[in-house]
N, C-alpha and C positions, 0 to 999 in steps of 0.2 A: 243235707242232700244236695248234690250238684245239679245245677240247672242244665238241661239238655239244649244244645244249640238248635234252633229251628231250621229245618231243611227248606221250609217254605217261608218266603219273605213277602214284604209289602209289594204290591203291583204285579205279583205272579198270577197267572191264570190257572185256576183249579177247577176240578169237577168233584161234585159231592157223590160219595160212594154208598151211603146208607141213609135211611130215614125218609121222611115224607118229601124231602127235597132231592131225592136220588136222581142223578143224571143231569142236574142243572150245572151250568158252567158260569163262573163269575170271576171277578178280579178281587184279590185280597186287599182290604182297606186297612186292617190293623191286625197285629199279631201280639198276643199276650203270652210271653214265654213262661212266666210263673204258673199260670193256670192251664197252660197247654191248650189254648183256645185261639181262634181267629175269627174275624168278621169278614164275610164275603159280600160283595155288592149285589143287592137285589135277591139275596138268598136268605131263607129262614126269617122272613118278615114277621114282626109282632106289632100289636097295637097297644099303645100306652094312652091312658086317659089322663090328661093334665089339667090342672086348675089354672085360671088366669093368674099371671104374676107379672111383676115389673119387667123382667127380662124378656119373656115370651109375648107379653101383651095378652092376646086372646087365648083362651083355653080351648080344649077340644080333644079329638082323637088324633094321635100322632103315630104314623107308621115308621118303624125303624128296624134295622137288622139286628138279630140276636146272634151271640157267638156260637160257633160250632167247635167240636173237638178237632184238633189237628189230625188225629188218626182217622177221621171220617172223610177226609178229602185227599185227592191225589193231584199232583202237578200235571198240567197239560203242556207238552213241549210245543214251542212255536214252529219248529221246523217240520216235525212229522205229524203234528196236530193230533196226537194221541196221548192218553194218560200214561205216565211212565214213572218208574222209580228214579231216584236221584243218586248219582255217584259223585265223587270228588276227584279232581285231577289237578296235577301241577303242570303249568305251562313252562316253556323254555326260559322265560324271564323270572321264574320262581314264584309267580302269583298262583293262588289256588282258585279254581272255578268249579261250579256245579255242572255236572254233565248228565245228559239224558241217557238212561241205560239202554233204550231201544235203538236210537240212531247214533249215539256217541257225540252229538253236537253240544258245545258249551251253552249253558243257559244264561250265564252272566255276560253282559256286554262289556 
């Protein structure tokens, strides 16, 4: 099976569309293309109970972000500040960029 290229990349601003975190906006920290999941900063927080070990030192309850499905988030455009779908466009110099479908502005710098 061919892997789908993610339309959402690291450091993009996204909004959560479904689930208990619906409406929250955050920055993408990591994208897992194989599992079609991503981790968003301060969204979908879970608690892990860890034992003391040589790397961590003291044990306790650690809060961290859990992955979300890519289909459950939508990119937020920097220019129009609204969630929008993503298109692709070719510039004059031949390079490809992602484009906001609402305002038409390029998302890649």
